TORSERO-667223 format. One record per atom (N, C-alpha, C): residue number from 1; residue in three letters; atom name; x, y, z. Coordinates in pm, whole numbers, always signed. Last residue first. Layout:
! TORSERO-667223
@seq NUM, type ALA, atom CA, c1 X, c2 Y, c3 Z .
...
***
This chain:
! TORSERO-667223
@seq 90, type GLY, atom N, c1 -244, c2 -457, c3 -358 .
@seq 90, type GLY, atom CA, c1 -229, c2 -601, c3 -365 .
@seq 90, type GLY, atom C, c1 -349, c2 -677, c3 -337 .
@seq 89, type LEU, atom N, c1 -277, c2 -195, c3 -318 .
@seq 89, type LEU, atom CA, c1 -247, c2 -237, c3 -456 .
@seq 89, type LEU, atom C, c1 -241, c2 -389, c3 -470 .
@seq 88, type SER, atom N, c1 -517, c2 -28, c3 -128 .
@seq 88, type SER, atom CA, c1 -417, c2 -136, c3 -134 .
@seq 88, type SER, atom C, c1 -399, c2 -178, c3 -278 .
@seq 87, type ARG, atom N, c1 -552, c2 +321, c3 -120 .
@seq 87, type ARG, atom CA, c1 -605, c2 +193, c3 -163 .
@seq 87, type ARG, atom C, c1 -491, c2 +90, c3 -171 .
@seq 86, type ALA, atom N, c1 -474, c2 +509, c3 +174 .
@seq 86, type ALA, atom CA, c1 -450, c2 +475, c3 +34 .
@seq 86, type ALA, atom C, c1 -506, c2 +338, c3 +4 .
@seq 85, type PRO, atom N, c1 -712, c2 +668, c3 +393 .
@seq 85, type PRO, atom CA, c1 -608, c2 +568, c3 +364 .
@seq 85, type PRO, atom C, c1 -594, c2 +547, c3 +212 .
@seq 84, type LEU, atom N, c1 -745, c2 +1020, c3 +443 .
@seq 84, type LEU, atom CA, c1 -800, c2 +893, c3 +396 .
@seq 84, type LEU, atom C, c1 -688, c2 +794, c3 +367 .
@seq 83, type THR, atom N, c1 -643, c2 +1262, c3 +500 .
@seq 83, type THR, atom CA, c1 -635, c2 +1163, c3 +607 .
@seq 83, type THR, atom C, c1 -688, c2 +1026, c3 +563 .
@seq 82, type SER, atom N, c1 -696, c2 +1421, c3 +285 .
@seq 82, type SER, atom CA, c1 -556, c2 +1384, c3 +305 .
@seq 82, type SER, atom C, c1 -537, c2 +1285, c3 +419 .
@seq 81, type ALA, atom N, c1 -967, c2 +1473, c3 +319 .
@seq 81, type ALA, atom CA, c1 -925, c2 +1376, c3 +216 .
@seq 81, type ALA, atom C, c1 -781, c2 +1331, c3 +236 .
@seq 80, type TRP, atom N, c1 -963, c2 +1673, c3 +522 .
@seq 80, type TRP, atom CA, c1 -1026, c2 +1544, c3 +544 .
@seq 80, type TRP, atom C, c1 -971, c2 +1439, c3 +446 .
@seq 79, type ALA, atom N, c1 -824, c2 +1879, c3 +391 .
@seq 79, type ALA, atom CA, c1 -779, c2 +1832, c3 +523 .
@seq 79, type ALA, atom C, c1 -835, c2 +1694, c3 +553 .
@seq 78, type SER, atom N, c1 -983, c2 +1915, c3 +165 .
@seq 78, type SER, atom CA, c1 -848, c2 +1860, c3 +149 .
@seq 78, type SER, atom C, c1 -791, c2 +1811, c3 +281 .
@seq 77, type LEU, atom N, c1 -1219, c2 +2015, c3 +289 .
@seq 77, type LEU, atom CA, c1 -1222, c2 +1896, c3 +204 .
@seq 77, type LEU, atom C, c1 -1083, c2 +1834, c3 +192 .
@seq 76, type THR, atom N, c1 -1134, c2 +2247, c3 +414 .
@seq 76, type THR, atom CA, c1 -1186, c2 +2138, c3 +496 .
@seq 76, type THR, atom C, c1 -1188, c2 +2007, c3 +417 .
@seq 75, type THR, atom N, c1 -1044, c2 +2390, c3 +180 .
@seq 75, type THR, atom CA, c1 -955, c2 +2366, c3 +294 .
@seq 75, type THR, atom C, c1 -1005, c2 +2249, c3 +378 .
@seq 74, type LEU, atom N, c1 -1269, c2 +2411, c3 +24 .
@seq 74, type LEU, atom CA, c1 -1156, c2 +2335, c3 -28 .
@seq 74, type LEU, atom C, c1 -1059, c2 +2300, c3 +84 .
@seq 73, type THR, atom N, c1 -1551, c2 +2370, c3 +246 .
@seq 73, type THR, atom CA, c1 -1457, c2 +2450, c3 +168 .
@seq 73, type THR, atom C, c1 -1348, c2 +2359, c3 +113 .
@seq 72, type GLU, atom N, c1 -1736, c2 +2160, c3 +329 .
@seq 72, type GLU, atom CA, c1 -1771, c2 +2303, c3 +329 .
@seq 72, type GLU, atom C, c1 -1682, c2 +2387, c3 +238 .
@seq 71, type LEU, atom N, c1 -1708, c2 +1893, c3 +369 .
@seq 71, type LEU, atom CA, c1 -1724, c2 +1938, c3 +231 .
@seq 71, type LEU, atom C, c1 -1749, c2 +2088, c3 +220 .
@seq 70, type LYS, atom N, c1 -1712, c2 +1837, c3 +633 .
@seq 70, type LYS, atom CA, c1 -1587, c2 +1806, c3 +563 .
@seq 70, type LYS, atom C, c1 -1589, c2 +1858, c3 +419 .
@seq 69, type ASP, atom N, c1 -1972, c2 +1879, c3 +708 .
@seq 69, type ASP, atom CA, c1 -1875, c2 +1985, c3 +738 .
@seq 69, type ASP, atom C, c1 -1740, c2 +1960, c3 +673 .
@seq 68, type ILE, atom N, c1 -2101, c2 +1641, c3 +653 .
@seq 68, type ILE, atom CA, c1 -2115, c2 +1751, c3 +557 .
@seq 68, type ILE, atom C, c1 -2014, c2 +1862, c3 +583 .
@seq 67, type PRO, atom N, c1 -1938, c2 +1332, c3 +704 .
@seq 67, type PRO, atom CA, c1 -1995, c2 +1453, c3 +763 .
@seq 67, type PRO, atom C, c1 -1991, c2 +1571, c3 +665 .
@seq 66, type VAL, atom N, c1 -2033, c2 +1057, c3 +517 .
@seq 66, type VAL, atom CA, c1 -1927, c2 +1156, c3 +533 .
@seq 66, type VAL, atom C, c1 -1990, c2 +1282, c3 +592 .
@seq 65, type ARG, atom N, c1 -2152, c2 +737, c3 +608 .
@seq 65, type ARG, atom CA, c1 -2184, c2 +877, c3 +584 .
@seq 65, type ARG, atom C, c1 -2064, c2 +969, c3 +612 .
@seq 64, type ASP, atom N, c1 -1953, c2 +464, c3 +482 .
@seq 64, type ASP, atom CA, c1 -2053, c2 +523, c3 +570 .
@seq 64, type ASP, atom C, c1 -2066, c2 +672, c3 +542 .
@seq 63, type GLU, atom N, c1 -1745, c2 +409, c3 +318 .
@seq 63, type GLU, atom CA, c1 -1878, c2 +383, c3 +267 .
@seq 63, type GLU, atom C, c1 -1987, c2 +441, c3 +355 .
@seq 62, type PRO, atom N, c1 -1468, c2 +634, c3 +280 .
@seq 62, type PRO, atom CA, c1 -1549, c2 +545, c3 +362 .
@seq 62, type PRO, atom C, c1 -1690, c2 +529, c3 +304 .
@seq 61, type VAL, atom N, c1 -1247, c2 +613, c3 +14 .
@seq 61, type VAL, atom CA, c1 -1351, c2 +695, c3 +74 .
@seq 61, type VAL, atom C, c1 -1441, c2 +601, c3 +154 .
@seq 60, type VAL, atom N, c1 -918, c2 +569, c3 -29 .
@seq 60, type VAL, atom CA, c1 -1036, c2 +491, c3 +5 .
@seq 60, type VAL, atom C, c1 -1134, c2 +582, c3 +78 .
@seq 59, type LEU, atom N, c1 -730, c2 +689, c3 -314 .
@seq 59, type LEU, atom CA, c1 -771, c2 +694, c3 -174 .
@seq 59, type LEU, atom C, c1 -896, c2 +611, c3 -152 .
@seq 58, type GLY, atom N, c1 -624, c2 +742, c3 -567 .
@seq 58, type GLY, atom CA, c1 -598, c2 +613, c3 -502 .
@seq 58, type GLY, atom C, c1 -632, c2 +609, c3 -355 .
@seq 57, type LEU, atom N, c1 -675, c2 +953, c3 -728 .
@seq 57, type LEU, atom CA, c1 -580, c2 +977, c3 -620 .
@seq 57, type LEU, atom C, c1 -551, c2 +849, c3 -541 .
@seq 56, type ASP, atom N, c1 -851, c2 +836, c3 -916 .
@seq 56, type ASP, atom CA, c1 -736, c2 +914, c3 -960 .
@seq 56, type ASP, atom C, c1 -631, c2 +933, c3 -851 .
@seq 55, type GLU, atom N, c1 -1041, c2 +681, c3 -768 .
@seq 55, type GLU, atom CA, c1 -982, c2 +633, c3 -893 .
@seq 55, type GLU, atom C, c1 -853, c2 +706, c3 -931 .
@seq 54, type GLU, atom N, c1 -1102, c2 +825, c3 -526 .
@seq 54, type GLU, atom CA, c1 -1070, c2 +683, c3 -528 .
@seq 54, type GLU, atom C, c1 -992, c2 +642, c3 -652 .
@seq 53, type LEU, atom N, c1 -1144, c2 +1090, c3 -602 .
@seq 53, type LEU, atom CA, c1 -1055, c2 +1060, c3 -490 .
@seq 53, type LEU, atom C, c1 -1011, c2 +913, c3 -494 .
@seq 52, type PHE, atom N, c1 -1333, c2 +1049, c3 -808 .
@seq 52, type PHE, atom CA, c1 -1201, c2 +1106, c3 -838 .
@seq 52, type PHE, atom C, c1 -1101, c2 +1073, c3 -727 .
@seq 51, type ALA, atom N, c1 -1548, c2 +961, c3 -654 .
@seq 51, type ALA, atom CA, c1 -1490, c2 +871, c3 -754 .
@seq 51, type ALA, atom C, c1 -1351, c2 +919, c3 -794 .
@seq 50, type PHE, atom N, c1 -1598, c2 +1195, c3 -513 .
@seq 50, type PHE, atom CA, c1 -1552, c2 +1076, c3 -440 .
@seq 50, type PHE, atom C, c1 -1491, c2 +974, c3 -536 .
@seq 49, type LEU, atom N, c1 -1688, c2 +1353, c3 -727 .
@seq 49, type LEU, atom CA, c1 -1568, c2 +1392, c3 -652 .
@seq 49, type LEU, atom C, c1 -1512, c2 +1273, c3 -576 .
@seq 48, type SER, atom N, c1 -1924, c2 +1221, c3 -794 .
@seq 48, type SER, atom CA, c1 -1815, c2 +1232, c3 -892 .
@seq 48, type SER, atom C, c1 -1683, c2 +1264, c3 -823 .
@seq 47, type VAL, atom N, c1 -2067, c2 +1268, c3 -560 .
@seq 47, type VAL, atom CA, c1 -2040, c2 +1130, c3 -601 .
@seq 47, type VAL, atom C, c1 -1923, c2 +1128, c3 -700 .
@seq 46, type ILE, atom N, c1 -2079, c2 +1547, c3 -580 .
@seq 46, type ILE, atom CA, c1 -2010, c2 +1486, c3 -465 .
@seq 46, type ILE, atom C, c1 -1976, c2 +1341, c3 -497 .
@seq 45, type SER, atom N, c1 -2237, c2 +1587, c3 -802 .
@seq 45, type SER, atom CA, c1 -2095, c2 +1620, c3 -812 .
@seq 45, type SER, atom C, c1 -2016, c2 +1565, c3 -694 .
@seq 44, type ILE, atom N, c1 -2486, c2 +1504, c3 -697 .
@seq 44, type ILE, atom CA, c1 -2426, c2 +1433, c3 -810 .
@seq 44, type ILE, atom C, c1 -2276, c2 +1461, c3 -819 .
@seq 43, type SER, atom N, c1 -2535, c2 +1690, c3 -489 .
@seq 43, type SER, atom CA, c1 -2528, c2 +1547, c3 -461 .
@seq 43, type SER, atom C, c1 -2460, c2 +1468, c3 -573 .
@seq 42, type ASP, atom N, c1 -2302, c2 +1959, c3 -552 .
@seq 42, type ASP, atom CA, c1 -2437, c2 +1910, c3 -523 .
@seq 42, type ASP, atom C, c1 -2425, c2 +1759, c3 -507 .
@seq 41, type LEU, atom N, c1 -2072, c2 +2227, c3 -533 .
@seq 41, type LEU, atom CA, c1 -2100, c2 +2085, c3 -514 .
@seq 41, type LEU, atom C, c1 -2248, c2 +2062, c3 -488 .
@seq 40, type VAL, atom N, c1 -2117, c2 +2496, c3 -588 .
@seq 40, type VAL, atom CA, c1 -2010, c2 +2426, c3 -659 .
@seq 40, type VAL, atom C, c1 -2032, c2 +2275, c3 -651 .
@seq 39, type GLY, atom N, c1 -2300, c2 +2649, c3 -447 .
@seq 39, type GLY, atom CA, c1 -2348, c2 +2568, c3 -558 .
@seq 39, type GLY, atom C, c1 -2239, c2 +2499, c3 -639 .
@seq 38, type ASP, atom N, c1 -2230, c2 +2776, c3 -218 .
@seq 38, type ASP, atom CA, c1 -2216, c2 +2852, c3 -343 .
@seq 38, type ASP, atom C, c1 -2254, c2 +2771, c3 -466 .
@seq 37, type ALA, atom N, c1 -2269, c2 +2572, c3 -31 .
@seq 37, type ALA, atom CA, c1 -2352, c2 +2693, c3 -23 .
@seq 37, type ALA, atom C, c1 -2346, c2 +2776, c3 -152 .
@seq 36, type ILE, atom N, c1 -2063, c2 +2391, c3 -108 .
@seq 36, type ILE, atom CA, c1 -2204, c2 +2354, c3 -118 .
@seq 36, type ILE, atom C, c1 -2292, c2 +2478, c3 -122 .
@seq 35, type LEU, atom N, c1 -1823, c2 +2550, c3 -88 .
@seq 35, type LEU, atom CA, c1 -1848, c2 +2459, c3 -199 .
@seq 35, type LEU, atom C, c1 -1994, c2 +2421, c3 -216 .
@seq 34, type ALA, atom N, c1 -1720, c2 +2852, c3 -37 .
@seq 34, type ALA, atom CA, c1 -1823, c2 +2765, c3 +22 .
@seq 34, type ALA, atom C, c1 -1874, c2 +2671, c3 -87 .
@seq 33, type THR, atom N, c1 -1376, c2 +2905, c3 -52 .
@seq 33, type THR, atom CA, c1 -1502, c2 +2907, c3 -126 .
@seq 33, type THR, atom C, c1 -1598, c2 +2808, c3 -61 .
@seq 32, type ASP, atom N, c1 -1124, c2 +2904, c3 +61 .
@seq 32, type ASP, atom CA, c1 -1239, c2 +2924, c3 +151 .
@seq 32, type ASP, atom C, c1 -1372, c2 +2939, c3 +77 .
@seq 31, type ASP, atom N, c1 -947, c2 +2872, c3 -148 .
@seq 31, type ASP, atom CA, c1 -944, c2 +2775, c3 -38 .
@seq 31, type ASP, atom C, c1 -1067, c2 +2784, c3 +50 .
@seq 30, type GLU, atom N, c1 -1136, c2 +2941, c3 -449 .
@seq 30, type GLU, atom CA, c1 -1038, c2 +2975, c3 -347 .
@seq 30, type GLU, atom C, c1 -1045, c2 +2871, c3 -237 .
@seq 29, type ILE, atom N, c1 -1173, c2 +2855, c3 -788 .
@seq 29, type ILE, atom CA, c1 -1219, c2 +2846, c3 -651 .
@seq 29, type ILE, atom C, c1 -1103, c2 +2875, c3 -556 .
@seq 28, type ARG, atom N, c1 -1224, c2 +3049, c3 -1076 .
@seq 28, type ARG, atom CA, c1 -1127, c2 +2978, c3 -991 .
@seq 28, type ARG, atom C, c1 -1183, c2 +2972, c3 -850 .
@seq 27, type GLU, atom N, c1 -1406, c2 +3033, c3 -1382 .
@seq 27, type GLU, atom CA, c1 -1397, c2 +3071, c3 -1242 .
@seq 27, type GLU, atom C, c1 -1293, c2 +2986, c3 -1169 .
@seq 26, type GLU, atom N, c1 -1469, c2 +2987, c3 -1636 .
@seq 26, type GLU, atom CA, c1 -1326, c2 +3002, c3 -1608 .
@seq 26, type GLU, atom C, c1 -1301, c2 +3041, c3 -1463 .
@seq 25, type SER, atom N, c1 -1733, c2 +2743, c3 -1606 .
@seq 25, type SER, atom CA, c1 -1681, c2 +2875, c3 -1640 .
@seq 25, type SER, atom C, c1 -1531, c2 +2874, c3 -1614 .
@seq 24, type PHE, atom N, c1 -1856, c2 +2536, c3 -1477 .
@seq 24, type PHE, atom CA, c1 -1886, c2 +2557, c3 -1619 .
@seq 24, type PHE, atom C, c1 -1844, c2 +2697, c3 -1662 .
@seq 23, type LEU, atom N, c1 -1700, c2 +2301, c3 -1267 .
@seq 23, type LEU, atom CA, c1 -1741, c2 +2439, c3 -1293 .
@seq 23, type LEU, atom C, c1 -1760, c2 +2457, c3 -1443 .
@seq 22, type LEU, atom N, c1 -1619, c2 +2035, c3 -1273 .
@seq 22, type LEU, atom CA, c1 -1746, c2 +2069, c3 -1208 .
@seq 22, type LEU, atom C, c1 -1793, c2 +2212, c3 -1231 .
@seq 21, type GLU, atom N, c1 -1371, c2 +1992, c3 -1402 .
@seq 21, type GLU, atom CA, c1 -1482, c2 +1901, c3 -1425 .
@seq 21, type GLU, atom C, c1 -1618, c2 +1946, c3 -1372 .
@seq 20, type ARG, atom N, c1 -1188, c2 +2202, c3 -1342 .
@seq 20, type ARG, atom CA, c1 -1191, c2 +2141, c3 -1475 .
@seq 20, type ARG, atom C, c1 -1321, c2 +2066, c3 -1502 .
@seq 19, type GLU, atom N, c1 -1232, c2 +2266, c3 -1073 .
@seq 19, type GLU, atom CA, c1 -1236, c2 +2372, c3 -1176 .
@seq 19, type GLU, atom C, c1 -1252, c2 +2313, c3 -1315 .
@seq 18, type ILE, atom N, c1 -1203, c2 +2011, c3 -956 .
@seq 18, type ILE, atom CA, c1 -1329, c2 +2085, c3 -943 .
@seq 18, type ILE, atom C, c1 -1340, c2 +2192, c3 -1051 .
@seq 17, type TYR, atom N, c1 -934, c2 +1947, c3 -1024 .
@seq 17, type TYR, atom CA, c1 -1046, c2 +1862, c3 -1065 .
@seq 17, type TYR, atom C, c1 -1178, c2 +1941, c3 -1063 .
@seq 16, type SER, atom N, c1 -791, c2 +2158, c3 -900 .
@seq 16, type SER, atom CA, c1 -781, c2 +2135, c3 -1043 .
@seq 16, type SER, atom C, c1 -899, c2 +2053, c3 -1095 .
@seq 15, type ARG, atom N, c1 -862, c2 +2114, c3 -630 .
@seq 15, type ARG, atom CA, c1 -892, c2 +2242, c3 -697 .
@seq 15, type ARG, atom C, c1 -894, c2 +2223, c3 -849 .
@seq 14, type LEU, atom N, c1 -753, c2 +1856, c3 -591 .
@seq 14, type LEU, atom CA, c1 -898, c2 +1878, c3 -581 .
@seq 14, type LEU, atom C, c1 -939, c2 +2007, c3 -651 .
@seq 13, type GLU, atom N, c1 -481, c2 +1915, c3 -620 .
@seq 13, type GLU, atom CA, c1 -544, c2 +1815, c3 -708 .
@seq 13, type GLU, atom C, c1 -696, c2 +1833, c3 -708 .
@seq 12, type GLU, atom N, c1 -450, c2 +2099, c3 -411 .
@seq 12, type GLU, atom CA, c1 -429, c2 +2142, c3 -549 .
@seq 12, type GLU, atom C, c1 -488, c2 +2044, c3 -650 .
@seq 11, type ARG, atom N, c1 -511, c2 +1937, c3 -186 .
@seq 11, type ARG, atom CA, c1 -588, c2 +2059, c3 -213 .
@seq 11, type ARG, atom C, c1 -572, c2 +2103, c3 -358 .
@seq 10, type CYS, atom N, c1 -309, c2 +1739, c3 -208 .
@seq 10, type CYS, atom CA, c1 -450, c2 +1703, c3 -217 .
@seq 10, type CYS, atom C, c1 -536, c2 +1824, c3 -252 .
@seq 9, type THR, atom N, c1 -84, c2 +1893, c3 -157 .
@seq 9, type THR, atom CA, c1 -99, c2 +1828, c3 -287 .
@seq 9, type THR, atom C, c1 -245, c2 +1791, c3 -311 .
@seq 8, type GLU, atom N, c1 -146, c2 +1962, c3 +110 .
@seq 8, type GLU, atom CA, c1 -126, c2 +2065, c3 +7 .
@seq 8, type GLU, atom C, c1 -143, c2 +2008, c3 -134 .
@seq 7, type GLU, atom N, c1 -166, c2 +1711, c3 +246 .
@seq 7, type GLU, atom CA, c1 -279, c2 +1803, c3 +238 .
@seq 7, type GLU, atom C, c1 -264, c2 +1907, c3 +127 .
@seq 6, type ASN, atom N, c1 -37, c2 +1417, c3 +79 .
@seq 6, type ASN, atom CA, c1 -28, c2 +1526, c3 +176 .
@seq 6, type ASN, atom C, c1 -135, c2 +1631, c3 +146 .
@seq 5, type ILE, atom N, c1 -189, c2 +1095, c3 +57 .
@seq 5, type ILE, atom CA, c1 -146, c2 +1217, c3 -11 .
@seq 5, type ILE, atom C, c1 -138, c2 +1330, c3 +91 .
@seq 4, type GLY, atom N, c1 -67, c2 +781, c3 +185 .
@seq 4, type GLY, atom CA, c1 -172, c2 +872, c3 +141 .
@seq 4, type GLY, atom C, c1 -110, c2 +995, c3 +75 .
@seq 3, type ASP, atom N, c1 +167, c2 +536, c3 +58 .
@seq 3, type ASP, atom CA, c1 +124, c2 +636, c3 +155 .
@seq 3, type ASP, atom C, c1 +11, c2 +717, c3 +97 .
@seq 2, type ARG, atom N, c1 +56, c2 +221, c3 -81 .
@seq 2, type ARG, atom CA, c1 +134, c2 +343, c3 -84 .
@seq 2, type ARG, atom C, c1 +83, c2 +439, c3 +23 .
@seq 1, type MET, atom N, c1 +85, c2 -118, c3 +0 .
@seq 1, type MET, atom CA, c1 +0, c2 +0, c3 +0 .
@seq 1, type MET, atom C, c1 +89, c2 +124, c3 +0 .
***
């Protein structure tokens, strides 16, 4: 199993993914952008985001309920995601 991802790298990977795949403009999200309140994330895009974390970053997203406060901003999202375990390669 490889190590997880550090928080800074995770934040930049998430920022890039969200801007490229979830925003429909040239808008840039800031670390403190309210992802749900500002309409950046909805239920469908959250599923897509979790798939990105698992498939592209190799992290294991828990199957149980993820607390909504972990999805509030890019900062809270990356802090949470950087603690996720890496997927086992074996």
